[in-house]
C-alpha positions as CSV (number, residue, x, y, z in Angstrom):
1,M,44.1,-73.1,-15.5
2,A,44.0,-75.6,-12.6
3,D,40.2,-75.2,-12.5
4,L,39.9,-76.0,-16.2
5,Q,42.1,-79.0,-15.8
6,G,39.8,-80.4,-13.1
7,R,36.7,-79.7,-15.1
8,L,38.3,-81.4,-18.1
9,L,39.0,-84.5,-16.1
10,L,35.5,-84.6,-14.7
11,A,34.1,-84.4,-18.3
12,L,36.3,-87.3,-19.3
13,K,35.1,-89.3,-16.3
14,E,31.5,-88.8,-17.5
15,K,32.0,-89.1,-21.3
16,N,35.3,-91.0,-21.8
17,I,36.0,-88.9,-24.9
18,V,35.6,-85.1,-25.3
19,N,36.3,-82.6,-28.0
20,S,38.1,-79.3,-27.1
21,E,35.9,-77.2,-29.4
22,D,32.7,-78.7,-28.0
23,L,33.9,-78.0,-24.5
24,A,34.8,-74.4,-25.4
25,R,31.3,-73.9,-26.8
26,E,29.6,-75.6,-23.8
27,W,31.6,-73.8,-21.1
28,Q,31.7,-70.5,-23.1
29,E,35.4,-70.4,-22.7
30,D,38.1,-69.3,-25.1
31,H,39.2,-72.4,-27.1
32,Q,42.9,-71.6,-26.6
33,K,42.4,-71.8,-22.8
34,I,41.0,-75.3,-23.2
35,V,44.0,-76.2,-25.3
36,G,46.3,-74.9,-22.7
37,A,44.7,-77.1,-20.0
38,I,45.0,-80.1,-22.3
39,K,48.7,-79.5,-22.9
40,S,49.3,-79.1,-19.2
41,L,47.6,-82.4,-18.5
42,Q,49.8,-84.0,-21.2
43,T,52.9,-83.2,-19.2
44,L,51.5,-85.6,-16.5
45,Y,52.4,-89.2,-17.2
46,K,49.6,-91.0,-19.3
47,I,46.7,-89.3,-17.5
48,I,45.1,-88.3,-20.8
49,N,45.5,-89.0,-24.5
50,A,45.1,-86.0,-26.9
51,E,44.8,-86.4,-30.6
52,P,45.2,-83.2,-32.6
53,I,42.8,-82.7,-35.5
54,N,43.7,-80.0,-38.0
55,T,40.5,-78.4,-39.4
56,T,39.6,-75.2,-41.3
57,R,37.2,-72.9,-39.5
58,W,35.6,-69.6,-40.3
59,Q,36.9,-67.0,-38.0
60,L,36.7,-63.2,-37.4
61,T,39.4,-61.0,-38.9
62,E,40.9,-58.2,-36.8
63,E,38.3,-55.8,-38.2
64,G,35.6,-58.4,-37.6
65,D,36.5,-58.6,-33.9
66,I,36.0,-54.8,-33.7
67,V,32.6,-55.0,-35.5
68,A,31.4,-57.8,-33.3
69,K,32.3,-55.8,-30.2
70,Y,31.2,-52.3,-31.1
71,G,28.8,-52.7,-34.0
72,S,29.0,-52.5,-37.8
73,H,30.5,-49.4,-39.5
74,E,27.0,-48.3,-40.7
75,A,25.5,-48.7,-37.2
76,R,28.2,-46.7,-35.6
77,V,27.7,-43.9,-38.2
78,Y,23.9,-44.0,-37.5
79,N,24.6,-43.8,-33.8
80,A,26.9,-40.8,-34.3
81,V,24.0,-38.8,-35.9
82,P,22.2,-36.7,-33.3
83,Q,18.4,-36.1,-33.4
84,Q,18.9,-32.5,-34.6
85,G,21.2,-33.6,-37.4
86,I,24.8,-32.9,-38.2
87,T,26.8,-31.7,-41.2
88,R,28.5,-34.4,-43.1
89,E,31.9,-32.8,-42.5
90,D,31.4,-32.9,-38.7
91,L,30.1,-36.5,-39.0
92,M,33.1,-37.7,-40.9
93,K,35.4,-36.1,-38.3
94,S,33.7,-38.1,-35.5
95,V,33.9,-41.4,-37.4
96,S,37.1,-40.8,-39.4
97,Q,38.4,-44.4,-39.3
98,Y,35.3,-46.0,-40.8
99,G,33.3,-43.0,-42.0
100,D,33.3,-43.5,-45.8
101,I,32.1,-47.1,-45.9
102,G,29.8,-46.6,-42.8
103,F,28.1,-43.6,-44.4
104,S,27.7,-45.4,-47.8
105,K,26.2,-48.5,-46.1
106,A,23.9,-46.5,-43.8
107,M,22.6,-44.6,-46.9
108,Q,22.1,-47.9,-48.7
109,E,20.2,-49.3,-45.8
110,K,18.1,-46.0,-45.7
111,W,19.0,-45.5,-42.1
112,I,20.1,-41.8,-42.7
113,E,19.3,-39.1,-45.2
114,M,20.8,-35.8,-46.4
115,N,18.7,-32.6,-46.1
116,N,19.9,-29.0,-46.5
117,Q,23.6,-30.1,-46.3
118,K,22.9,-31.9,-43.0
119,V,22.6,-35.6,-42.2
120,Y,19.6,-36.8,-40.3
121,R,18.3,-40.2,-38.9
122,K,15.6,-41.5,-41.2
123,I,14.3,-44.2,-38.8
124,D,14.1,-44.4,-35.1
125,R,15.9,-47.7,-34.5
126,I,18.0,-50.1,-36.5
127,D,18.7,-53.8,-36.5
128,D,22.5,-54.3,-36.8
129,K,22.4,-57.6,-38.7
130,I,26.2,-57.6,-39.5
131,Q,27.1,-57.5,-35.7
132,S,24.6,-60.3,-35.0
133,M,26.1,-62.5,-37.8
134,L,29.6,-61.9,-36.5
135,K,28.6,-62.9,-33.0
136,K,27.3,-66.2,-34.4
137,V,30.6,-66.8,-36.0
138,Q,32.4,-65.9,-32.8
139,T,30.4,-68.5,-30.9
140,G,31.0,-71.2,-33.5
141,N,27.5,-71.0,-35.1
142,I,28.7,-70.2,-38.6
143,N,26.1,-72.7,-40.0
144,D,23.3,-70.3,-38.8
145,L,24.4,-67.9,-41.5
146,S,22.9,-68.2,-45.0
147,D,25.2,-68.4,-48.0
148,D,24.4,-64.8,-48.9
149,Q,25.2,-63.6,-45.3
150,R,28.5,-65.5,-45.3
151,T,29.4,-64.0,-48.7
152,E,28.6,-60.5,-47.5
153,C,30.8,-60.9,-44.4
154,K,33.6,-62.4,-46.5
155,K,33.3,-59.7,-49.1
156,R,33.7,-57.0,-46.4
157,K,36.7,-58.9,-45.0
158,L,35.1,-59.4,-41.7
159,I,35.6,-63.2,-41.7
160,N,38.1,-65.6,-43.3
161,E,38.9,-69.2,-43.3
162,G,41.7,-70.1,-40.9
163,K,43.4,-73.2,-39.8
164,M,42.5,-74.5,-36.4
165,T,43.7,-77.4,-34.3
166,V,41.0,-79.2,-32.3
167,Y,41.9,-81.9,-29.8
168,K,40.1,-85.2,-29.3
169,V,40.8,-86.1,-25.7
170,S,40.4,-89.5,-24.1
171,K,41.4,-91.2,-20.8
172,G,45.0,-92.4,-20.5
173,E,46.3,-95.5,-18.9
174,M,47.0,-93.7,-15.7
175,F,43.8,-91.6,-15.7
176,T,42.9,-90.1,-12.3
177,L,41.0,-87.1,-11.0
178,D,43.8,-86.5,-8.5
179,I,46.4,-84.4,-10.3
180,E,49.9,-85.1,-8.9
181,R,52.8,-83.7,-10.8
182,L,55.5,-86.4,-11.4
183,E,59.1,-85.5,-10.5
184,T,61.5,-85.3,-13.3
185,E,64.8,-85.1,-11.3
186,L,66.2,-86.9,-8.3
187,T,67.8,-84.1,-6.1
188,P,70.4,-84.5,-3.3
189,E,67.8,-83.1,-0.9
190,M,65.4,-85.9,-1.7
191,I,68.1,-88.5,-1.1
192,A,69.2,-86.8,2.2
193,N,65.8,-86.6,3.8
194,G,64.4,-89.8,2.2
195,S,61.4,-88.0,0.6
196,W,62.2,-89.7,-2.7
197,R,60.5,-92.9,-1.4
198,E,57.1,-91.0,-1.4
199,K,57.6,-89.3,-4.7
200,K,56.5,-90.5,-8.1
201,F,59.0,-90.0,-11.0
202,K,58.4,-89.6,-14.6
203,S,59.7,-92.4,-16.7
204,Y,62.7,-91.7,-19.0
205,D,61.9,-91.5,-22.7
206,M,64.9,-93.2,-24.3
207,D,63.7,-92.2,-27.8
208,A,63.6,-88.5,-27.0
209,L,66.2,-86.3,-28.8
210,G,68.3,-83.8,-27.0
211,I,68.1,-80.1,-27.6
212,P,70.3,-79.2,-30.6
213,P,73.2,-77.1,-29.4
214,D,73.5,-73.6,-30.8
215,A,76.2,-73.6,-33.4
216,G,77.3,-71.7,-36.5
217,H,76.6,-72.8,-40.0
218,L,78.8,-72.7,-43.0
219,H,77.8,-70.4,-45.9
220,P,77.4,-72.2,-49.2
221,L,80.4,-70.2,-50.6
222,L,82.6,-71.6,-47.8
223,K,81.4,-75.1,-48.4
224,V,82.1,-74.9,-52.2
225,R,85.5,-73.2,-51.5
226,T,86.5,-76.1,-49.3
227,E,85.6,-78.5,-52.1
228,Y,87.5,-76.6,-54.7
229,R,90.6,-76.3,-52.5
230,Q,90.6,-80.0,-51.9
231,I,90.3,-80.7,-55.6
232,F,93.3,-78.5,-56.4
233,L,95.3,-80.2,-53.7
234,E,94.3,-83.6,-55.0
235,M,95.6,-82.5,-58.5
236,G,99.0,-81.6,-57.0
237,F,98.6,-77.8,-56.9
238,T,100.2,-75.6,-54.3
239,E,98.2,-72.7,-52.8
240,M,99.6,-69.2,-53.3
241,P,99.5,-66.6,-50.5
242,T,96.7,-64.1,-51.3
243,N,96.7,-61.9,-48.1
244,N,97.1,-58.6,-50.0
245,F,93.8,-57.0,-51.0
246,I,95.7,-53.9,-51.9
247,E,98.1,-54.1,-54.8
248,S,100.2,-51.6,-56.7
249,S,99.2,-51.1,-60.3
250,F,102.6,-52.5,-61.3
251,W,101.8,-56.0,-60.2
252,N,98.1,-55.8,-61.0
253,F,98.5,-54.4,-64.5
254,D,102.1,-53.6,-65.7
255,A,103.6,-56.9,-64.9
256,L,100.8,-58.6,-66.9
257,F,101.7,-56.5,-70.1
258,Q,98.5,-54.5,-69.6
259,P,99.0,-51.0,-71.0
260,Q,98.5,-48.0,-68.8
261,Q,95.8,-46.6,-71.1
262,H,93.8,-49.8,-70.9
263,P,90.1,-49.2,-70.0
264,A,90.4,-51.6,-67.0
265,R,92.5,-48.9,-65.2
266,D,89.7,-46.3,-65.5
267,A,87.6,-45.5,-62.4
268,H,84.8,-47.5,-64.1
269,D,86.6,-50.8,-63.4
270,T,89.1,-50.2,-60.6
271,F,88.9,-49.0,-57.0
272,F,91.8,-46.6,-56.4
273,I,93.1,-46.2,-52.8
274,S,93.3,-42.6,-51.6
275,E,95.5,-43.1,-48.5
276,P,98.2,-44.1,-49.1
277,C,97.7,-43.5,-52.8
278,D,101.1,-44.7,-53.9
279,A,103.1,-47.9,-53.2
280,D,106.7,-47.8,-51.9
281,R,108.9,-47.6,-55.0
282,D,111.5,-49.8,-53.3
283,M,109.0,-52.7,-53.2
284,I,109.4,-53.2,-57.0
285,P,112.7,-54.7,-58.2
286,N,114.3,-52.0,-60.3
287,D,115.9,-54.2,-63.0
288,Y,112.6,-56.0,-63.5
289,L,110.7,-52.7,-63.5
290,Q,113.0,-51.4,-66.3
291,R,112.5,-54.5,-68.4
292,V,108.7,-54.1,-68.0
293,K,108.9,-50.4,-68.9
294,K,110.9,-51.2,-72.1
295,V,108.6,-54.0,-73.3
296,H,105.6,-51.6,-72.8
297,S,107.1,-48.5,-74.4
298,Q,109.6,-49.9,-77.0
299,G,108.9,-53.6,-77.4
300,G,111.3,-56.5,-77.0
301,Y,111.4,-60.3,-76.9
302,G,110.0,-60.4,-80.5
303,S,107.2,-58.0,-79.7
304,Q,106.8,-54.4,-80.8
305,G,105.2,-53.5,-77.5
306,H,102.4,-50.9,-77.0
307,K,104.5,-47.9,-78.1
308,Y,103.5,-45.3,-75.5
309,D,105.1,-43.2,-72.8
310,W,105.2,-45.5,-69.8
311,K,105.0,-43.6,-66.5
312,I,106.3,-44.8,-63.1
313,E,103.6,-42.6,-61.4
314,E,100.9,-44.7,-62.9
315,S,102.6,-47.9,-62.0
316,T,102.9,-47.1,-58.3
317,K,99.2,-46.2,-57.7
318,N,97.6,-48.4,-55.0
319,I,94.4,-50.1,-55.9
320,L,92.1,-52.9,-54.6
321,R,93.2,-55.8,-56.7
322,T,91.0,-56.5,-59.7
323,H,92.1,-60.2,-60.0
324,T,94.3,-62.6,-58.2
325,T,96.5,-62.8,-61.3
326,A,98.5,-60.1,-59.6
327,V,99.5,-62.8,-57.1
328,S,100.3,-65.2,-59.9
329,A,102.7,-62.5,-61.4
330,R,104.5,-62.3,-58.1
331,M,104.9,-66.0,-57.8
332,L,106.1,-66.4,-61.4
333,Y,108.7,-63.7,-60.9
334,K,109.9,-65.5,-57.7
335,L,110.1,-68.7,-59.7
336,A,112.2,-67.0,-62.4
337,Q,114.8,-66.0,-59.8
338,Q,115.6,-69.7,-59.0
339,K,118.9,-70.9,-60.5
340,E,117.2,-74.0,-61.9
341,F,113.7,-74.0,-63.3
342,K,111.3,-76.5,-61.9
343,P,107.7,-77.0,-63.2
344,V,105.1,-75.7,-60.7
345,K,101.3,-75.9,-60.3
346,Y,99.8,-73.0,-58.3
347,F,96.3,-72.1,-57.3
348,S,94.5,-69.4,-55.2
349,I,91.0,-68.7,-54.0
350,D,90.4,-65.2,-52.6
351,R,88.5,-61.9,-52.9
352,V,88.8,-59.4,-55.7
353,F,87.2,-56.0,-56.4
354,R,85.8,-54.4,-59.5
355,N,83.7,-51.2,-59.8
356,E,80.9,-52.9,-61.7
357,T,77.1,-52.4,-61.8
358,T,75.5,-55.2,-59.8
359,D,72.9,-57.5,-61.4
360,S,71.7,-61.1,-61.1
361,T,75.2,-62.4,-62.1
362,H,77.6,-59.6,-61.3
363,L,79.0,-58.1,-58.0
364,A,81.5,-55.4,-57.3
365,E,83.2,-57.7,-54.7
366,F,83.5,-61.4,-55.4
367,H,85.8,-64.4,-55.1
368,Q,88.2,-65.5,-57.8
369,I,89.6,-69.0,-58.2
370,E,92.8,-69.2,-60.2
371,G,95.0,-72.1,-61.3
372,L,98.2,-72.0,-63.4
373,V,100.7,-74.6,-64.6
374,A,104.3,-73.5,-65.6
375,D,106.3,-76.1,-67.6
376,K,108.1,-76.5,-70.9
377,G,106.2,-77.2,-74.1
378,L,102.7,-76.5,-72.8
379,T,100.0,-75.8,-75.5
380,L,96.4,-74.7,-75.8
381,G,95.5,-78.4,-75.9
382,N,97.1,-78.9,-72.5
383,L,95.1,-76.0,-71.2
384,M,91.8,-77.4,-72.4
385,G,92.6,-80.8,-71.1
386,V,93.4,-79.6,-67.6
387,I,90.3,-77.3,-67.5
388,N,88.1,-80.3,-68.5
389,E,89.5,-82.5,-65.8
390,F,89.2,-79.7,-63.2
391,F,85.6,-79.0,-64.0
392,K,84.7,-82.7,-64.3
393,K,85.8,-83.0,-60.6
394,L,83.3,-80.2,-59.8
395,G,80.5,-82.2,-61.5
396,L,80.3,-79.6,-64.4
397,T,80.6,-81.7,-67.5
398,K,78.7,-79.4,-69.9
399,L,81.5,-77.0,-71.0
400,R,82.0,-74.8,-74.0
401,F,85.0,-72.6,-74.9
402,K,84.8,-69.3,-76.8
403,P,87.8,-67.4,-78.2
404,T,88.3,-64.0,-76.5
405,Y,90.8,-61.3,-75.9
406,N,92.9,-60.9,-72.7
407,P,95.8,-58.4,-72.6
408,Y,98.1,-60.9,-70.9
409,T,97.2,-64.2,-72.5
410,E,97.3,-65.3,-76.2
411,P,95.5,-67.4,-77.2
412,S,92.6,-66.8,-74.7
413,M,89.3,-68.6,-74.1
414,E,86.1,-67.9,-72.1
415,I,84.6,-71.0,-70.3
416,F,80.9,-71.5,-70.3
417,S,78.8,-74.1,-68.3
418,F,75.1,-74.9,-68.6
419,H,73.0,-73.6,-65.7
420,D,70.1,-76.0,-65.1
421,G,68.2,-73.5,-63.0
422,L,68.5,-70.6,-65.5
423,K,68.2,-73.0,-68.4
424,K,71.0,-71.2,-70.3
425,W,74.8,-71.2,-70.7
426,V,76.6,-69.1,-68.1
427,E,80.2,-67.8,-68.2
428,V,82.1,-69.5,-65.4
429,G,85.7,-68.6,-66.2
430,N,88.4,-67.3,-68.4
431,S,91.7,-68.9,-69.5
432,G,94.7,-68.6,-71.7
433,V,98.4,-69.0,-72.3
434,F,100.5,-66.2,-70.7
435,R,102.2,-63.9,-73.3
436,P,106.0,-64.0,-73.7
437,E,105.9,-60.2,-73.1
438,M,104.7,-61.0,-69.5
439,L,107.0,-64.0,-68.8
440,L,110.3,-63.2,-70.5
441,P,110.9,-59.9,-68.6
442,M,110.6,-61.9,-65.4
443,G,113.6,-64.0,-66.4
444,L,111.8,-67.3,-67.2
445,P,113.4,-69.5,-69.9
446,E,112.1,-69.0,-73.4
447,D,110.8,-72.6,-73.7
448,V,108.7,-72.3,-70.6
449,S,104.9,-71.8,-71.1
450,V,102.3,-70.9,-68.5
451,I,98.7,-72.0,-68.9
452,A,96.2,-70.4,-66.5
453,W,92.5,-70.2,-65.9
454,G,90.3,-68.2,-63.5
455,L,86.7,-68.4,-62.4
456,S,84.5,-66.8,-59.8
457,L,83.5,-68.8,-56.8
458,E,80.0,-67.4,-56.8
459,R,78.8,-68.6,-60.2
460,P,79.6,-72.3,-59.8
461,T,78.0,-72.1,-56.4
462,M,74.9,-70.7,-58.0
463,I,74.9,-73.6,-60.4
464,K,75.4,-76.2,-57.6
465,Y,72.7,-74.7,-55.4
466,K,70.4,-73.6,-58.2
467,I,70.5,-70.0,-57.0
468,Q,69.2,-67.6,-59.7
469,D,70.4,-64.2,-58.3
470,I,73.9,-63.7,-57.0
471,R,72.7,-61.0,-54.7
472,T,70.8,-63.5,-52.6
473,L,74.0,-65.6,-52.2
474,I,76.4,-62.9,-50.9
475,G,75.8,-59.4,-49.6
476,P,73.1,-57.6,-47.6
477,R,70.2,-59.5,-49.2
478,V,71.4,-62.9,-48.0
479,D,68.7,-64.9,-46.2
480,L,70.3,-66.4,-43.1
481,Q,67.7,-69.2,-43.1
482,M,69.1,-70.2,-46.5
483,V,72.6,-70.6,-44.9
484,Y,71.0,-72.7,-42.1
485,N,69.0,-75.0,-44.5
486,N,71.5,-75.7,-47.2
487,P,73.2,-79.1,-46.8
488,L,76.9,-79.7,-47.4
489,C,77.9,-79.4,-51.0
490,R,78.8,-82.8,-52.4
491,V,80.9,-82.4,-55.6
492,E,80.8,-85.4,-57.9
493,K,84.5,-86.3,-58.0
494,A,86.2,-88.3,-60.7
495,A,89.6,-89.8,-60.7
496,I,92.2,-88.3,-63.1
């Protein structure tokens, strides 16, 4: 490398300006070695100037390199045929990697022939034009090839067009033939022995940027979650504790007036826990449990109930919670135990689990956002108004509501938002007014209504980041570079 640096400086002294590709051809050196010498000289203060020029060059493929070195496939097949001939089977064994194309090309060139099931040489010597053409490409003389020859090599995938950086090198302000490496650091030893007086130091580059420190990067879901949480807090909501991934069927289903024969309790929708399979019976308030049992099996509070044989064994089964509404049920029951009712606004953002088939918009494990308001005299109009204000703060103004059925809300509505990436309406949430059969057994006053809505964290994130497949957002198919590249999510906020 040092020898190449010296030769490069001498060439500059004579010509003032040189081209790295020309030097490689003149010196018969690998171009990359010339580039390495240029980059080494660039580390020395202003000795040379190097201007990179991006060009497109014909170059040998990996197979082309082999042909240029050892000969074309047909030539190697020809050379593998002895004077006395050889069976085709034995010939193919000796040239297995390139035998088919080599044999075909050699027959086409009439270099070999078949006679009595054996292969013989048809001529005494051959001219391997393919190897000669590739050597010209290798030495940078691609222009010596005719258009037909270039097409032939390209068709056989022996050459291709690749990008190449060539350097135009000229003398720098401090050009010299004497290479002296500039010091980049003043050491204690230099100060102690005084050698710093004889050293030359590299000037500081005040515009240079420091090396970015290694650091973690927030996943888009975490960025959007932070924005949602802040919006809830700005709207006066209190966050509910959601640290229980495992719930009993009582809080997940029964407390929500969801019958034990409901399809959501089948293995198709719910993950059941095998160990421990049952919750502690004492963890469920007995008087509340009896009221829930009665409203399910016999009715009450103006409802005829579901009219079935309610079983405590089903109610105590442990499951992975299918929604954070189980947490809402706990919080509302706790609210009902207060001596004096006070209006509340609660929210939660955490993970839920459903045994669903995954596709571009569904996962078996995802995050649910839930908000609820408990107060006297609330109506469906209040629910739609709160939902509109909430989603407006998220920057989602194109909303539609569609009537639907929920076992624990009546009336109920699905919420849709327009996805600009998918160019279609996508369901982003569900909502409704909690049924009296759910609220009154808890002990809440009859004139208290609870409006609630829930949505997944993933789908609004897909809309904000224009992600078309949820499986590329969360799960084993996530591209970590996507996490690194995505900027902070900026939600267009509006004052209420």
